[in-house]
Structure formats: structure tokens, C-alpha cells
N, C-alpha and C positions, 0 to 999 in steps of 0.2 A: 700319727695316724696308723702307721704300719710297723710299729716298733717290734712287737712280739706277737704276731698274729697266731702262732700255733702253740703258744705256751699253755700247757695244762697243769704244770706243777706250780703251786703257789710260791714255793721258794725261789723259783727262777724269775718270777714276775717282779722281783725287787731289784733287778739289775739297774745300774745307774744310767741316767739319761745319756751321758757322754759315751759310755761303752756301747749301749744299744744303738745310738745314732751312728757310731763308727761301723757297726755291723751292717746297718741298713745302707749306709753310704757305699759299702762294698757291693751290696746288691744293686744299687743304682749304677755303679760302674760296669756291672755285667749285664745290664738290662737291654743293651742295644739301642738305647734312646740317645741319639745325638743329632747334630746338625750337619753331618758330613755327607748326606745323601746316601746313607746306608740303605741296603736293599729292603729292609723291613723296618717300618716305623713302629713305635710303641702302640699306636692305635691299630694299625694294620695287623700286628702280631697277635692282638687279643680280640679284635672286633671286625676284622676284615677291612674291606675297602670303603671306609667312611670318610667323607670330606669334612674338614674342620675349618672354622673361621678363626681359630687360634693356631698360630704356627706350632707344629708338633714338636719342634725343638725347644719350646717353652714348657713342655710337659715332661714329667719324670715318672719313672716307675717307683712305686712304694715298696718294691721287693716281693710282692705277692701277685698271683694271677687274679683275674676276676673271681669274685666269691671267695678268695683266700681269707678274707674277713667276712664271716657269714652274716648277712642281714637277717633280721627276725621278721617273720611273716605271721601276723595274727597271734602274737603271744597272749597268754592268759593274763588278764588284769584282775587283781584281788583288792580287798579292802586294806586300808592302812594298818589295821591291827592284825592282819593275817600273819601267821608264824613265819611264812616264807620271806617276809619283808624285813627280817632282822639283819639283812645285809646292808641296810641303810642306816647311817648316822644322821642325827638331826642336822648336822652341818653339811652333809652331802648335798650336791645340787641336783635339781630336777628340771625338766622341761614340763611346764604345766599348760594344760589346754582346757578351756571351758567350752562345752557344747550342750546346748539345750538344757541348761541347769545342772549338768553333771560335770564333775572335774576329773581329769585324767592326768597321770604323771608318768613320764618316761625318764628315769634317772640317768644322770651322766654315767653312773657306774655301769649301766647296761650299754650306753653309747661308747664307753672306752673299748669294749670288746666287740661290738656289733655295728656301730656307727649309724645304722638305719633300722628303724622299726616301722614296718608297713602294717597298718591296721585300718579297719573300716569302723568308723564311729557309727553308732546306731542311727539310722535315718540319713547317713552321709554327713560329712564327706569321707571319701577314702583318702587317708593321709599317709605321708611318710614323715615321721619325726626323725630328724637327722642331727647328729653331733659329730663334729670333727675334733678329736683331741689335740691335733697339732695346731689348730687355729682357735680353739676354744669357742667355736661358733655353733649356736643352736638355732636351727631353722626348721619350720614345719611347712610342708608343701601339700597342696591338693592334687592328688593323682588323677583327677579327671582329665587333665591335659594330656596324659599318656593313656587314656582309655581305661584307667583303673589298673593298669599293669603295675606290678611291684617293681621296686628299685633294688639294685644290688650295688655293692662296692666294687668299683672297676679295677682297683689296683693301680690307678694312675693318680698322680698329684699335679696340681697346678698352683704355684705359689704357696706350697705346703698345704693346700686345701683339698678337701674331699672332692673327687670326681665320681659321679654315680652313673649307672647305666639302667635303662629301662628294659624290661623283658619282652619287647616287641621284636618283630622280625622285619627289617633289620633294627638293631638297637640304635638309640641316640644316647650321647653322653651329656650329662647334666652337671654343670659346675656349681657346687653348692653356693658359694658366696657371690657368684655372678648371677645366681637365681634365674638361670636360663640354660637351654641346650646350646652347645657350641660345636658339636660334631654330630653327623648323621642326618637323617631326614627331617628332624625337628630343629635343626640348627637355626638359632635366632629366636626360638619360641620362648617367651617368658614362662617361668614356673610360678604360678600363683601361690601366694603364701597364706597360711592360716595363722591368725594371731596366737602367740604363745608367750609364756612367762618363764623366765629363767631365774630360779631362786633356790634358797636352801630348803631342804625337805621339811624341816621343822616348821618353817614359816608357811609353806604351802599347806601343810596339814592344819595349822592354826586357822588359816583363811578358809580352808575347805576340808573339814574333818571327814566328810563323806567321800573324799577322793578315792578313785581306783588307781592302782599303780601296778607296773609290770612285776609279776611274781619273780622271786629269786630262784624258783624251781624250774629252770628252763632246760635242764638236761643237756647242757652244752659243754660240760666239763670245765667251766670257768668259775673262778671264785670272785664274785662280784663285790666282795669287801676289799679287794686289792686293786690298787691303781697300777697298771702295768707299764707305766712310763717313767719309773724312777723319780728323779727330781725335775722333770721336764718343765713343769709349770713354774718352778721357782728359779730356774736357770736362765741365762741369756742365750742358750744354744737353740738353734733351729735345725731341723732335719736338712733342709736345703737353704744355704745362706742367701740372704736377701739384702745385699749391701746398699741398695738404693733407697731403702725405707728409712724414714725419719725415726731415729731411736732416741730422741731427746727425752722421751719419757720411757719408763720401764716397758720393755717390749711386750710382756705378757700381762700387763694390767688389763683387767676387763673393762670394756666400754659398752654402753648401749648406743647403737647408731641408728639413725633414721636416714636411709639413702634416698636420693632423688631418683626420678624416673630414668635419667641418663646414666645412672649407676656410677658415674665418676664423682659426683658431689654428694652432699648430705651434711648432716650435723651429728657429731658424736659427743657423747656425754661420758667422760672418763669417771670411773667409780671413785678414784682418788679425789677429784675435784668435788664430786657430789658429797663425799664425806666431809670435806671442808665446809661445804655450804650448809650442813645440817647443824642447827643450834642444839639439837638433842639427837634423837635417832632418825628423824625424818627431815627431808628437804624437798623443795619444789624448784624445778627449772623450767623456764619458758623460752620458746624459740619459734622461728619460722622454718617450716620444712614441708616438702611435698605440696606446695601451693597453699599453705594455710598455717594457722596457729597450732602449735604443739605444746603440750605440758607433759613433763616427766616427773613422776613421783619416785622418790628414793627412800628406801628403808634400810637402815644400817643393820638391824637384826636379821633381815632376810638377805642382806648383801645383794640387793637387787634394785634395778631401776626399770620402770615401765613407762611407755609413751602412749599418750591418748590425744584425741581431739577434745579441746576444752569447751564442749557445747552440749547442752541438754535441752531437748524439746524446743529447739530454735533459739535458745538463749546462750549467748557467749559468756563464759565464766573465766574468772581469774582466781588464782589460788595463793595462799600463804600458809606458813606453819605458825600455829598459835597454841602454846602450851603443849607442845609435842603432839599436835593433831593437825592434819591437813584439812583446811577449811576453804570454802570459796568465799570471796569477798562480797558477792551479791546477796547470798542468803544465809551465810554462816553454816551451811550444811557441812557435815563431817564426812570425809572420804578416806578410804583405805587404799593400800598399795595396788590392789587389782582393779581399781576404778569404781568400786561400789560405794554409794553413799549410805552411811550407816546411821545417820541422825540428821534431823533438820527437814527443811521443806522438800528436799530431793531424796529423802530416805527411800531406799529400794531401787533408785535409778542407777544405771551403770554407764560410765563414759565409754565411748567407742575406742577400743585399742587400735593402734596403727599396726596393721598386719605385717607391713614390710619392715618394721623395726626389729632388730635382733641384737643379741649380745655376742661379742667375740673378743679376742685379744687385740690390743692396740695395734701391733705390727700388721696383723692381717687386715684389719679395717682400713689402715692407711694404704695397704697394697691394692686393695680392691676398689677403694673410693678415694683416690689421691687428691681430689679437689675438695674434699669435705672440710668443714670448719669445726673447730673445737669450741664447745660451749665453755665459757669462763665465768667465774664468779662476778656478779654485778659490781661494777666499779673497778674491776681488775684486782680486787683485794684477795 
């Protein structure tokens, strides 16, 4: 999250994850964040006297002050064929949002460097599209709960995850994967989510050729073609060690998770298992979560999984993959990854996405939702 926040030279951004982590761990050691009753806590040093429902000795400095990683406020969105979008490869990942028939994309490439994009969708809502590179977590929030105030990067980490602050007086601190405030006047307030899709840019464009996307001409001195975290996604290294997390699976495998309201439980769908479930490029997974049926569509080409309520116009549906197409058993309508029916009786209908579902790295999901269960292949095969 805070590995190289002030790098402007593209050549420096290729530092190895281990070397960069070592540098930031030095910053952590100097941050004054400890549990020894020091006179100034990490929250107090940066935000004044805010009460927190999370012990402050469980928080850590990311090595930069508030706004040391600059959030974006109302950046320009351009068409997918705009020349400024040449910073994106087809395989780069984006956070996709659908609103009143228009598609929007916030690339991970932008999230690597800014972590938060505050923007107002036409006619509402006012959203914050957030990406934490250390936990691989993509979540989009509705800023109405903070009165439309923009969010900034606090410089604080909790379990390697992004902690945000709102620009109210006084501020509250919002913990991304907790999906709520845990410090300040809003402590305990849930942060409502907006349904979002995390997938490869090429796949998002194929689904939504009319999409708008954050321009690469942001004037911030960043090279958005370069991933500034070295080999972090491929390594076993974490910025802050988390020895209590079950690492029986690869730590940084992506999973789609559907959390329960209590935040401790939920169902997670590891991408590796979904790949095994796919007879071709597509797979379907069904489970119970959030008090009802959930269906997950997987697309190998998009490297993405999406969760929906399997119900249209009062009718419950079940799904299977037939000839590398997702079809419902009730009408044989054909469905695509983003929940739209493209043929059959339900053509033009769209399944309701589960707004609370999001994609993150395995280790992070297990840290924030320790009682969640892992979806397995039917029959345990």
C-alpha cells in the first residue's frame, strides 16, 4: 500500500518487493506506533484526539502522513479508445461500475498510485472507488454516509489494509475491508457499498465497449504502466507479518468473497477452485450467503468472478454451463459474466449483483472474515 509513495522516476519503481518492504518496515519502526503507552498514538499524531473501537496498538504506520498517497478527486473519464488510455494492457485489471446504463472503469494501475478515486456519478451516487495494493481488495463505497465528503489515504494500516479518512471536521477513520468507521465520530457506522466488478480491462471492454475509464493524463508525475510494488503479488512476503492467518493456500491468490452482516463470516470463492470447476472458460458456483441463495459466475478469460441473487421477476433460477455458455435450467436463457441475459426468454434482464461482494487476496479475506467458509467443488472433487 505504501511502498513507494513519492517515486516519480519510472526506473526506481521496479525495486524488489523485499527491498522496498525492508525500507517501509524501517519507517514503521520510527513511526511511534506501539503498545507501550507512548505519549502520542498513531491516530492522535495525525488526526487529533479521536476515540477508536480498534486498539491503536493494532494499527501501524504505512510510512507516510495523511495524503502522502494522494487520492484522486473527480478525475477525467474518457472513452476506451482515447489515446491517453494506452497505459492499460488488455490483461490489466479494472474496477467496473454500472450506473443507469453507463459503464465506468477505475483501473488498478491508478489504484496502485492513488488508492482512492472520489467521483460523482451523473445523478448520483457520490462514490469512492478504492483499491488497496497490499490486500488486493477492490471496494466501491457510497459517500452519502459522510455527507458527500471526499476520502483520503490516512497513512495508517490495519492488517495490511487501507485505512481512509473523511474530510469532515473532525474526521472519522474508515477501514476498507471492515467496511465501516472504527475511529472518530462515525465509529461503528457501516459504509454502504456500490456493486462493482473486478476483471481484466479487455474483458470489461468486450462487455461494455462504451465504457468510460480514468484518463492516463492526470498530471501527477506517475507512470501508470508501471507496477510500483516489484514482485509483491507473486511473493509470499507481507508488509506486516500476519502469522495467525491460515496460509494453507497461496497467500495472494485472489478470491471473491460474500461477507455476512456480522463481518466475521461469509463465503469465499478462490479463483483457483473456480478454474478447476470450469469445463471450458466458464463456471457456475452456488451457495447460501447473506440470508439467501447466491450464484457466482466465473470467466477464465476475464480472470473474474461475480456474485448475484439468482432471481428474476420473482422467479428463482438455477444455472449450469452448457457448451461453454452459462444458461439457467428453467428457461435455457443465456447469461454473461456481468449478469445480463443475452438470449432466451429473459434476454435483456439483468441479475441483481450483491453489492457487498468483493475481490481480495486470500490472506486478507481470512484476516477480516475469519469464520468464513470456502466454496469447494461439488462432491469434493
